[in-house]
N, C-alpha and C positions, 0 to 999 in steps of 0.2 A: 424057429418054426412056431407059429401060433395055432393053437387048437381051440375051437369054440364049440361048446356043448350047450344045447338049448333044451330045456325041460318045461313042458306045459304045466302051469301051476293052478290055473283057474280060467274063467272066461277072460280072454284077451290079456292074460298075465303069464309071463314066462320067467323062469330062472335061467340065467346065462352064466356059464362058467368059462372063463378065458384063461388058458394056460400059455404063458410065454416063457419057454425055457423052464427055469425052476420056480418062477413066480406064477401064482394062481389068484385070480380075483373072481368074486361072485357079485352078480347084479340081479336086481328084480326089475323087470320091464313091463310096462303096460302099453298095449297097442290101442290108441283111441279110435272110437268109431269114425270120427271125422277124417282121420288119416286113411282108413280103409275105404271110406266113401269117396274121398278125393281121388284115390288111386283106382277106383272102380274094381276092387278086388273082393273076394269072398273070404269066409273064415278058413277055408282050406289053404289060403296063401299067407296066413299070419306068421307061421314059423319062417317062411322065406323072407318076409319083410323084416323080421327081427334079425335074421342072419345077415342080410344085405346092409342093414343099418349098422350092425357091429363091424362089418367089413369096412364100411365107410368111416366109422369112428377110428378104427385101428390104423387106417391109413394116415390119420391126422394126429393121433396122440397114443401114448402107451395105455395099456389096459388099466394101470393103476391110477390114471387120470380120469377115467370114465366114472361118472356118478354111480354109487352103489344101488340107488333106486331112482327111477325116473320114467316118465312117459315119453314115447318116441317123438311126440310133437315138440318136446323141449329142445331137441337137437338143433332145430332151425335158429334158436336163440343164439347159439354159439357158432353155428356154421350155416349161414344164410343159403348156401348152395345145396343144402341137404335135400330139399323137396325135389328139385330138378334132377339132381344126381340119382336119387332113389327111383324116380320115374324111369330114367334111362337104364338103370341096373335091372329093373323088373320087366323091361320091354322084351 
């Protein structure tokens, strides 16, 4: 079972803790303005965007493979389907 905890750290920055069994990883994530604008969402939706983004990543790789610090717009570099999938998840 995977447990994801999200902690606001600053404007559009979040700490994310992922626990998979006995393994725990920590990540620092930035939500870029351009992503929120493209999704036509507000600041109240930021945590949900981070949660869905991590769900997307964890379906494709173990938490230990996720970068320790990144901006969500970097995900598309590794997974081109990210933007379309995120839009579907948030609908």
